[in-house]
N, C-alpha and C positions, 0 to 999 in steps of 0.2 A: 537132801543137803544141797544139791544143785539149785533147787527151787528156792530154798531159803537164802542162798547166796545171791541169787538174782534179785530177790526182794530187798536184801541189804544194799546191793549195788544201786537199785532203783532209789532207795532212800538217800544214798550219797548224791545221786544225780539230782534229786529234789533239793538237796542243800545247795548245790551249785546254782540251780534255777532260782531258788529263793534269794540267794545273795545277789544274783544278777538283777532280779526284779527290784530289790530294795535299792541297789546302786543306781539303777536307771531312774528311779523316782526321787533320789536324794542327792545326786552328784553335784547339782547346782548349789547346794547348801554350803559347800566347803570353800572357805575364803583363801586368799593368798597369804603366803608366809614370807619370811625373810628372803628366801632364795628364788621364789617363783619367777619374778620378772627377769632376773639375770639369766636363769636357765632358758626362758623363752627366747631371749636374745641369742644365746648360744646355739639353740636349735636352728634359728634362722641363718646364723652365720655359717653353720655346717652345710645347710642347703645352698647358700651362696657359693661356698667353696666348690661343691660339686657342679653346680650350674655354670660356674665360670671356667670349667675345665681345669680345676685345681689352681687357678690363677689368683683368686681372692683368698688370701691366706690369713685373714683376720681371725678366723676361728682357731688358728694354731698358736695364738698368743692372747686370747681373750681372758682377762682377769686371771684366775687360777683354774678355770674350768677346763682348759685344754689338758690339764693333768688327769682329767676324768674322761671316760667315753661319753658320747652324747647321743647314743642310740635312741633313748626315750625322747629327748628333746627334738631330735631331727624327725622322728616319726610323728610326734605330736604336731610339729610345724607343717608336715605334709597333710596330716588328717584335717588340720584346720581349714584347708582349702576345699574340703569336700563335705564337712559336716555343717549342719544348720546352726551350730552353737558358736559362741565367741571362743577365742583362743584358749582362755583359761578354763572355760567349761569343758572344752575338748580335752585339755590336759587332764582334768579330773576324771572324765569318763574313760579316757585311755588308760589312766592309772588303775581304775577299778577293773578294767578288762584284764590287765596284766596280773593284778592281784588274784582274780578268779582263776586265771591260768595256773598260778602258783598253788591254789587249792587242788586243782586237778592233778598236777604233778605230784603233790604230796600224797594224795589219795593213791595214785598209781604205785608209788614206791612202797607205801605202807601195805597196800593190798598184796603186793608181790612178796613182801617179807613175812607178813603175818595173817593174810587172809582177808575176807570181805568185812568181817566185824571190826577188825583192827583198822582197816581203811576208813570205814565210816566214822569211827571214833576220832581218828586223826583229823579228818575233815571238820568234824564238829568242834574239836579243840581249836583248830586254826581259825575257822570262820568266826568263832565267838571270842577270839583274842582281841581286845581293844587296840593293842599296839599294832598288830598286823592289819586289822581291818581299817583303822583310822589312817595309818600311813599309806595304805595302798591308794588312797585318793590324793594325798597331799604331797607325797615325798618323791621327787623325780630322780633321786639318786639311790637311796638305800632300799626302797621297796622293789624297784626293778632289779637291783642287784641281788636281793634276796631270792627272787624268783629265778633269775639266771643261775644262781648257785644251786638252787634246788634241781634245775634241769641237769646241771653238771653232776650233782650227787646221784640222780637217777641213772645217768649214763655210767658213772663209775661203779655203782652197785650192780648194774646189769653186766658190766664187763667182768667184775669179779666172779659172778655166778656162772658166766660163760667161759671163764678162763680155761685154757689158753687161747681159745678161738672165738672172740666176741663176734657176734653177728653184725651184718652191715648196718642194721637199724640201730644197734647199740653204738657203733662207731659214729654214726650220724648224730645221735643224741649227745654223745660225749663231746664231739666237735662243736656242736651248736651251743651247748652249755658252757664249754670252756671259752669259746670266742666271745659270747655275750657277757660272761662274768668278768673276764679280764678286760674286755672292752668297756666295762662299766667302772671297775675299780681294780687297780693293780693288786689289791689285797687278795684277789681271787687266787693268786699264786700259792696261797696257803694250802689250797686243796691238795697240793703235792704231798704235804705232810700227812694228810689224812690217809694216804695210800701206803705209807711205809709199813706199818704194822700188819694190815691185811695182806699185802703182797708177801711179806716175810712169812706169815702164817701159811699161806698157800705153797710158797717155795719149800718150806720145811716139810710140809705134808707130801709134796711131790718127791722130795729127796728121800723120805722114809719109804714111800710107796715104791719107788724105783728099786731101792735096795732089797725090799721084801720080795717083790715080784721076780726079780732077776737074780737075787742072791749074789750080787756082784760086789765089787769093791766100792768104797766110798767115792772114789774118783768117777766111777761109772754113774753113780747116783747123782753126783753133782752135774755131770754132763747132761743127763736126762732132764733134771729139773731146770738147768740153765737153758736148755733147748726150748722148753715150754715157755720160760720167761721171755726169751728172745722172740719167739713166735708171737707172744702176746703184745709186746712192744711194737713189733713190725706191723701187726694188723691194725694197731691204733694209730699208726703214723698218718694215714689219710685224715683221721680226725684232727690231728695236730695241724695239718695243712689247712683244713677247713676252718679251724679255730683262728689261725693266723689271718686268714682272709676276712673273716667276720670282724676280728679285732681291728684290722686295718680300716675297714669301712666305717665302723661306728666310732672309732678313735683314731682319726688320721694322724694326729700328732705323734702317736706311738711309733709310726713307721716312717715319719719324715726324716728321722735320723736313727741309725741302728741302736744307739745306746739310750734312747729316750725312755723306754720302759724302766731301765735301771735308774734313770734320773728321777722318774716318778716315785720309785721306791725310796730314794734318798730324800725327796721332798716331803713325803708323808711320814718318814721316820722321825721327823721333828715337828713340833708345833709350828704351823706356818702362818699364824695370824697374831695380831696384837692381843695379848691376854686380856680377858675380862673375867668377871666373877659370876658364879651361879650359886644359887641356894642349895646347900646339901646338909641335911640333918640340922636345919635351923640356922646355919652359919653361911654367910657368903664366902666362897672359897674361889681363888683364882683357878681357872680350868687346868693349867699345867700342874697344879699342886693337889689335885683331887686324890684322896686316899685310895689304897688298893681295894677297899671295901665297896667302892662306888658301884661297879657293875653287879657283883653278887647281891648287894642290898637292894638296888633298884629292880633287878629281876624278881627278887622275892616280893617286893612291894607293888609291882606293876602288873605282873602276870596273874591271870585268874587262878584261884586256889585249886580248882580241879585240874587245871593244866599243870601246876607245880607238882601236885601229888602224883599224877599219872606219869609225868615226865621223869621224875625221880625214880618211880617204880620201873619205868622203861629202861633207864640207864642201868639200874641194878640187875634187872631181869635179862637184859641183852648181854651184859657183861658175864653173867652166869652161863647163859646159852652159848656164848663164844667159846667156852671151855668144855662144852658137852661133847664127848667123843661120839655119841650116837647121832649127832647132826652132821650133815655134809660140811666139809671144811670151807667150801666156797660160800655157803650160807652164813657160817659163823664169821667169816671174813667181812661179809656185808654188814653184819651187826656191829662189828668193831668200827667199820667205816662210818656208820651213822653216829656212833658214840663220839668219835673224834670230831666229826663235823659239828656236833652240838656243843661239845665241851672245850675243845682245844682253843678256839679263839678267845673265850672268856678266861681260860687259864693263862694264856700268854699275856693278856691284858693285866691280870692280877700280878703276874711276875714282873713285867716290864714297866708298868705304871706310866702309860703315856698320858697326854692331855685328854681329859674326858669331860664331855658336856652334852647337853640336849638329851638327857636320860639315856635310854637304851636304843635310840634310833640307829646308831652306827652298827648295832649288832642285831638288827632285824633278821639277818641271814641265818642266825642260829635258831630262830623261832620255828621255822618249818621242820628242821631235823628233830627238834625237841618234840614237836607235835607227832612226828613219826614214832618216836620212842614212847610217847604217851599213848598213842594208838595201839602199839604192840602190847603195852602193859594192860590197857583196857581190854583188848581182844583176848589176851591170855586169861584174865580174871573171869570174863564172861564164859569162856570155854570151860574152865575148871569148875565153875559153879554150876554150869549146865550139866556137867557129868554127874553132879550130885542131885540136882533138882531143877527142873525147868522153871517152876514158879520162882525159885530163888534167883535164877538167872535173870528173869524178867524184873524182879525187884532190884537187883544190882544195876541192871540197865537203866531203870527209872531213876535210881540215885545218881548215876552218872549224868543222865539227861538234866536232872535238877541242878547239878553242879554247873552244867553248861548254860542253863537259863539265867543263872545269877549274873555273869558278865554281860549277857545279852540285855538284861534289864538295865544294867549300868550304862551300856552304850546308848540305849534309847533315851534315858534320862538326860544324858549330857550331850546328845547329838547337837552339832556335828564335831564335837571336840573329843572324840573317842580316844585319840592318841594321848590325851592328857590324863586318862583315867588312872586311879590307884585302887588296889583291891581292898578287901575288908581287913586284911592284916594291917594295912596302913591306916585304916579308919576312913577309907574313901577319900575323895578329893577335898572334902571339908577339913579333915584332920591333916592331910598332906600339904595343904596350901601354905602353911607357915614354915614348912620344913623343906619343901622341894619345889622345883620349877614345874608349872602346869602348862600353860599355853605359851611355851617358849618360842613358838613360830609366829605368834601374832595372828592366828586365824580369826580371832573374834572381831577384827577390824571390818570384815565384810558385813556382819550383822550390825555393828555399831554405825557404820556408814549408811546402811539402808535406813536404820531408824532415825538417824540425824536428818537425812534428806526428807523422810516422811514428816517429821516434826516441823521442819522449816516450811514445808509445803502446807501443812495443816494450819500453821500460824500465819501464812501468807507473807513470810519474810523472804526478802531477796536482797542481795548485796547492792550497795549504792552503784549507780551507773558508772561504768568504766573500771570496776574492780571486781575481784573474786573474793569469796569467803576465804579467810586466812586461818589455817588450822595448825596449831603446834602439835607435834606428834612425838610420843615416846613409844617407839616400836618401829616396825619396818615401813619406811617412808614410801617406797615404791608400791607396796601393797595398799597403803592408805590412799595414795594418789589414784590408783586404778579403781579402787572401790568407791571413792568419793565422787570421781568424775571431773569433768572439765570446769565446773563452776567453783572448784575449790583449788587452793594452792597450799602445799604442806611446807612446814618449816620446823627447825629445831628450836627456834626462839619464840617463847610465849609473849614477849613484849610486842604489843601491837596486833596480836592475833585475836580473832573473834572467838575461836573455840580451841579446846585442847582435847585431843584424843589420846587416851592413855591405856596401855596394857595394865591388867590388874596384877602385875608382878612387883616384887619388892623394890626394884630399882626405879620405878616410875613414881613421880610425885603424886600426892593426894592434895588437891587444892581445896581451899575454903571458898568455894564458888558454886553456883547453881549447877546441879547435875541434870543434863538434858537427856542422857541415855546411859543406861547401866545394863550390861550384858552379864547375866548370872546363870549359873548352874549349881544346884545343890548348895545354895547360899554362898557360893564362891564367885567373886567378881572377876570376870575374864577381861572386861574392858569398860571404860567410862568415857563419856564425852561431857566436858564442862563448858559452860558459857562463861568466858573470861573477858567479855567486852567491858571496857572501862576499868579493868583490874590490872594490877602490876605484879607479874610473877617473873622471876629471874631465870628459872630453869625448868625443864620438863622432867628432870631427874630428881629422885629422892636424895641421892648422894652421888655427886659426880665421880667419886673414886670407885663406884660399883656399877658404872654404866656397862652395857653389853658390848 
């Protein structure tokens, strides 16, 4: 058995290596989105804040990003000074490295709870998830936050299993995860809710155990259980101190005034931008008015089928295991913890109905816990079938592998727009295109700009002396400007422009003009570039009332 587990662990390591190799070969393919340029500025401002001895305080009031931590942005700005790549390529590569670290942490937690086979299955589920894989390259907020939350979850699970005396390494992991997660988004404070039921379960078990062993009064049992709880909290205190120090470093605004974290909670409790509309179920809906079905429906349509099946099985199986008296209570508490981490954020969203947009990107942090649950279910299935027949266990494993290959082939076909993928339940991106948002971050502008420059070069076209090519843009202007380069200037106004660069989304106009570039995947247009020289168009938008 030990040899078999070593082979399975080697397979998991091979998955990490394969993902790292593919990332190293493809990270330059990912374009800029709506937020990239602003986040790169934030990272530099944070560096300036520390280099100036805390005198340059521009980072503490920069747009609304000071309400978030900037650990990723600051680290990327530092790495840019030593890598041979440009800033945005460095950001993509760094994001991939953090995403791979998330795979490793997910594997460690799943293996701890369910064994080597469960760990391997969890890694395969997460690595083949287009939402996780795609966002780890492009998303400077939600993807690093998801990994930080996974580190915190690992620390909390270890702490529960080692209750009431967590080891020093566990306290370190807990502090690191808490500091990085709260230092990314104040939403990480939700993790405290994950611990209520698991700790209550252990407390009640200690209470019953103390009374049984000592045959004493209820008061004596309460004292004994309370002593264990107090010892647990006391041992975790250094982790809280470490977390505060990390949070202060990556999110300096949070400690510039004592109440700032609470101000951030208030800020994010209401929608903080001018409302726009996004396509949902074929209808443009204002983002504060999205129905409660938004998150459950999009999770169902965007997550791989094998992921959904095993994750649901993992939720059910872990809930059953949590009430098995033959399992150690601390292990059962860890199962409850993971279930809460996977389901509670979505449940709260359904109940409270906040503004919702950009698909499920804000909830990337529940995908790794779901992968853990899926790994636990898959590992249990393989184990039970193996007890009946080894050939049958191999057959079941091959079926699961085939289920993983399906989203991998999807990711290959639509590269580098993995985050825009929809599963076969939705009919793929072709059927989803008329009903939901696909390339909502405008990543296709990179490829569109490259092909436009190539076409102009091949046709030996250059702007007249003393001017630059003028491009009307429907989409992220900063991204378009960076991708196009200094020979181009971007504008919202098509009048007098030479070209129009449009996202393939519902709110961008389709012009009756020659199409110079068309970026397609699976017969879905992600971006177009029109030649509008000598033509008179009044807006880049299809309907000004539905602009982003």
